[in-house]
C-alpha positions as a Markdown table, in Angstrom:
| # | Residue | x | y | z |
|---|---|---|---|---|
| 1 | Met | 172.3 | 37.9 | 74.8 |
| 2 | Glu | 171.6 | 41.1 | 76.6 |
| 3 | Ile | 172.8 | 44.4 | 75.3 |
| 4 | Glu | 175.7 | 46.0 | 77.3 |
| 5 | Trp | 175.2 | 49.7 | 76.9 |
| 6 | Val | 175.8 | 53.2 | 78.4 |
| 7 | Arg | 173.0 | 55.8 | 78.7 |
| 8 | Gly | 173.8 | 59.1 | 77.1 |
| 9 | Asp | 172.1 | 62.5 | 76.7 |
| 10 | Val | 168.4 | 63.0 | 77.0 |
| 11 | Leu | 166.7 | 63.2 | 73.6 |
| 12 | Gly | 163.2 | 63.7 | 74.8 |
| 13 | His | 160.3 | 62.8 | 77.1 |
| 14 | Gly | 156.9 | 61.4 | 76.4 |
| 15 | Ser | 153.8 | 60.9 | 78.6 |
| 16 | Phe | 155.2 | 57.7 | 80.2 |
| 17 | Ala | 158.8 | 57.2 | 78.9 |
| 18 | Ser | 162.0 | 59.1 | 78.4 |
| 19 | Val | 164.3 | 58.7 | 75.4 |
| 20 | Asn | 168.1 | 58.9 | 75.7 |
| 21 | Leu | 171.0 | 58.3 | 73.4 |
| 22 | Ala | 172.6 | 54.9 | 74.0 |
| 23 | Lys | 175.9 | 53.5 | 73.0 |
| 24 | Pro | 177.1 | 49.9 | 73.3 |
| 25 | Arg | 179.9 | 49.5 | 75.8 |
| 26 | Lys | 183.3 | 49.6 | 74.1 |
| 27 | Asp | 184.5 | 46.6 | 76.0 |
| 28 | Ser | 181.5 | 44.4 | 75.0 |
| 29 | Asp | 181.1 | 42.0 | 72.1 |
| 30 | Asp | 178.1 | 44.0 | 70.9 |
| 31 | Asp | 180.2 | 46.3 | 68.6 |
| 32 | Asn | 179.3 | 44.2 | 65.5 |
| 33 | Arg | 175.6 | 43.6 | 66.4 |
| 34 | Phe | 174.5 | 47.1 | 67.2 |
| 35 | Pro | 175.1 | 50.6 | 65.7 |
| 36 | Ser | 177.5 | 53.0 | 67.4 |
| 37 | Ser | 174.5 | 55.1 | 68.5 |
| 38 | Met | 171.0 | 54.1 | 69.3 |
| 39 | Ala | 168.0 | 55.6 | 71.1 |
| 40 | Val | 166.8 | 53.9 | 74.2 |
| 41 | Lys | 163.2 | 54.5 | 75.3 |
| 42 | Ser | 162.9 | 53.8 | 79.1 |
| 43 | Cys | 160.0 | 53.6 | 81.5 |
| 44 | Asp | 159.2 | 52.2 | 84.9 |
| 45 | Asp | 159.0 | 48.4 | 84.5 |
| 46 | Cys | 155.7 | 48.2 | 86.2 |
| 47 | Cys | 154.2 | 50.5 | 83.5 |
| 48 | Ser | 155.9 | 49.0 | 80.5 |
| 49 | Ser | 153.0 | 47.4 | 78.7 |
| 50 | Thr | 152.9 | 50.2 | 76.0 |
| 51 | Leu | 156.6 | 49.9 | 75.3 |
| 52 | Lys | 156.4 | 46.1 | 75.2 |
| 53 | Asn | 153.5 | 46.4 | 72.7 |
| 54 | Glu | 155.6 | 48.8 | 70.6 |
| 55 | Lys | 158.4 | 46.2 | 70.5 |
| 56 | Glu | 156.0 | 43.5 | 69.5 |
| 57 | Val | 154.6 | 45.7 | 66.7 |
| 58 | Leu | 158.1 | 46.6 | 65.4 |
| 59 | Asp | 159.1 | 42.9 | 65.5 |
| 60 | Gln | 155.9 | 42.0 | 63.5 |
| 61 | Ile | 156.7 | 44.6 | 60.8 |
| 62 | Gly | 160.3 | 43.4 | 60.5 |
| 63 | Ser | 162.6 | 45.3 | 58.1 |
| 64 | Cys | 161.2 | 48.4 | 56.5 |
| 65 | Lys | 163.5 | 51.3 | 55.8 |
| 66 | Gln | 160.7 | 53.8 | 56.5 |
| 67 | Ile | 160.1 | 52.6 | 60.0 |
| 68 | Val | 162.5 | 52.8 | 62.9 |
| 69 | Arg | 164.4 | 49.6 | 63.6 |
| 70 | Cys | 164.2 | 47.9 | 66.9 |
| 71 | Phe | 167.4 | 46.3 | 68.3 |
| 72 | Gly | 166.0 | 44.6 | 71.3 |
| 73 | Asp | 165.0 | 45.3 | 74.9 |
| 74 | Ser | 166.3 | 44.9 | 78.4 |
| 75 | Cys | 165.5 | 45.6 | 82.0 |
| 76 | Ser | 167.9 | 47.5 | 84.3 |
| 77 | Val | 168.0 | 49.0 | 87.8 |
| 78 | Glu | 169.1 | 52.6 | 87.9 |
| 79 | Lys | 169.0 | 54.8 | 90.9 |
| 80 | Gly | 166.9 | 52.2 | 92.7 |
| 81 | Met | 164.2 | 52.0 | 89.9 |
| 82 | Ser | 163.5 | 49.0 | 87.8 |
| 83 | Leu | 163.3 | 50.2 | 84.2 |
| 84 | Tyr | 162.2 | 48.6 | 80.9 |
| 85 | Asn | 164.4 | 49.7 | 78.0 |
| 86 | Leu | 163.6 | 49.5 | 74.3 |
| 87 | Phe | 166.6 | 50.0 | 71.9 |
| 88 | Leu | 165.6 | 51.8 | 68.7 |
| 89 | Glu | 167.3 | 53.2 | 65.6 |
| 90 | Tyr | 168.6 | 56.7 | 66.4 |
| 91 | Ala | 167.0 | 59.3 | 64.2 |
| 92 | Ser | 169.8 | 61.9 | 64.1 |
| 93 | Arg | 167.7 | 64.7 | 62.6 |
| 94 | Gly | 164.9 | 64.5 | 65.2 |
| 95 | Ser | 161.2 | 64.5 | 64.4 |
| 96 | Leu | 159.5 | 66.1 | 61.5 |
| 97 | Ser | 157.9 | 68.4 | 64.1 |
| 98 | Asp | 161.4 | 69.5 | 65.1 |
| 99 | Gln | 162.3 | 70.3 | 61.6 |
| 100 | Ile | 159.0 | 72.3 | 61.0 |
| 101 | Lys | 159.8 | 74.3 | 64.2 |
| 102 | Arg | 163.3 | 75.1 | 62.9 |
| 103 | Asn | 161.9 | 76.1 | 59.5 |
| 104 | Ser | 164.4 | 73.8 | 57.9 |
| 105 | Leu | 162.1 | 72.1 | 55.4 |
| 106 | Lys | 162.2 | 72.6 | 51.6 |
| 107 | Glu | 159.4 | 71.5 | 49.3 |
| 108 | Ser | 161.5 | 68.5 | 48.2 |
| 109 | Asp | 161.9 | 67.4 | 51.9 |
| 110 | Val | 158.1 | 67.6 | 52.4 |
| 111 | Lys | 157.6 | 65.5 | 49.3 |
| 112 | Arg | 160.2 | 62.9 | 50.3 |
| 113 | Tyr | 158.8 | 62.7 | 53.9 |
| 114 | Thr | 155.3 | 62.4 | 52.7 |
| 115 | Arg | 156.2 | 59.6 | 50.3 |
| 116 | Ser | 158.2 | 57.8 | 53.0 |
| 117 | Gly | 155.3 | 58.2 | 55.5 |
| 118 | Ala | 153.0 | 56.6 | 53.0 |
| 119 | Lys | 155.3 | 53.7 | 52.4 |
| 120 | Gly | 155.7 | 53.1 | 56.1 |
| 121 | Ser | 152.0 | 53.3 | 56.6 |
| 122 | Ala | 151.5 | 50.8 | 53.8 |
| 123 | Ser | 153.9 | 48.4 | 55.6 |
| 124 | Tyr | 151.8 | 48.6 | 58.7 |
| 125 | Thr | 148.7 | 47.9 | 56.7 |
| 126 | Arg | 150.2 | 44.9 | 54.9 |
| 127 | Lys | 151.2 | 43.4 | 58.3 |
| 128 | Arg | 147.7 | 44.1 | 59.6 |
| 129 | Val | 148.9 | 46.5 | 62.3 |
| 130 | Cys | 146.1 | 49.0 | 63.0 |
| 131 | Ser | 147.6 | 51.4 | 65.5 |
| 132 | Leu | 149.5 | 54.2 | 63.8 |
| 133 | Arg | 149.3 | 57.8 | 64.8 |
| 134 | His | 150.0 | 60.2 | 62.0 |
| 135 | Lys | 151.4 | 63.4 | 63.5 |
| 136 | Ala | 154.7 | 65.3 | 62.9 |
| 137 | Ser | 156.1 | 64.5 | 66.3 |
| 138 | Lys | 155.9 | 60.7 | 65.5 |
| 139 | Phe | 157.7 | 60.9 | 62.2 |
| 140 | Val | 161.5 | 60.9 | 62.7 |
| 141 | Thr | 164.1 | 61.9 | 60.1 |
| 142 | Phe | 167.5 | 60.4 | 59.3 |
| 143 | Arg | 170.6 | 61.6 | 57.5 |
| 144 | Arg | 170.5 | 58.6 | 55.2 |
| 145 | Trp | 167.9 | 60.3 | 53.0 |
């Protein structure tokens, strides 16, 4: 079943994709299957191999609370463009890089994020997934911590 959703505010841009807030449509049956807010990474469908690979890797890893969850994917046509959309867990606190720029990290936060990053990396290693870029802009932070 395809996700019925509404695109929200821009959260960021990468080299080939943009990230927006996404919410399931209120009138859809998706209310129980998806969180009230997600991040949707979108790119031109003809250039979607990297995002499709990201989905494959996240599906391989499965459930790991230190790694962003993937809720599925879809294709859409918006403003005449065919887009590939990847639905991810919304990291409400942004990236670790964002927090560093805001000077909002305490020593206890640094310890917790370092430990969490190591656990997430170990999960990649156990699943024999090799490609993991360790940089602050790739680590995202959540309120659940």
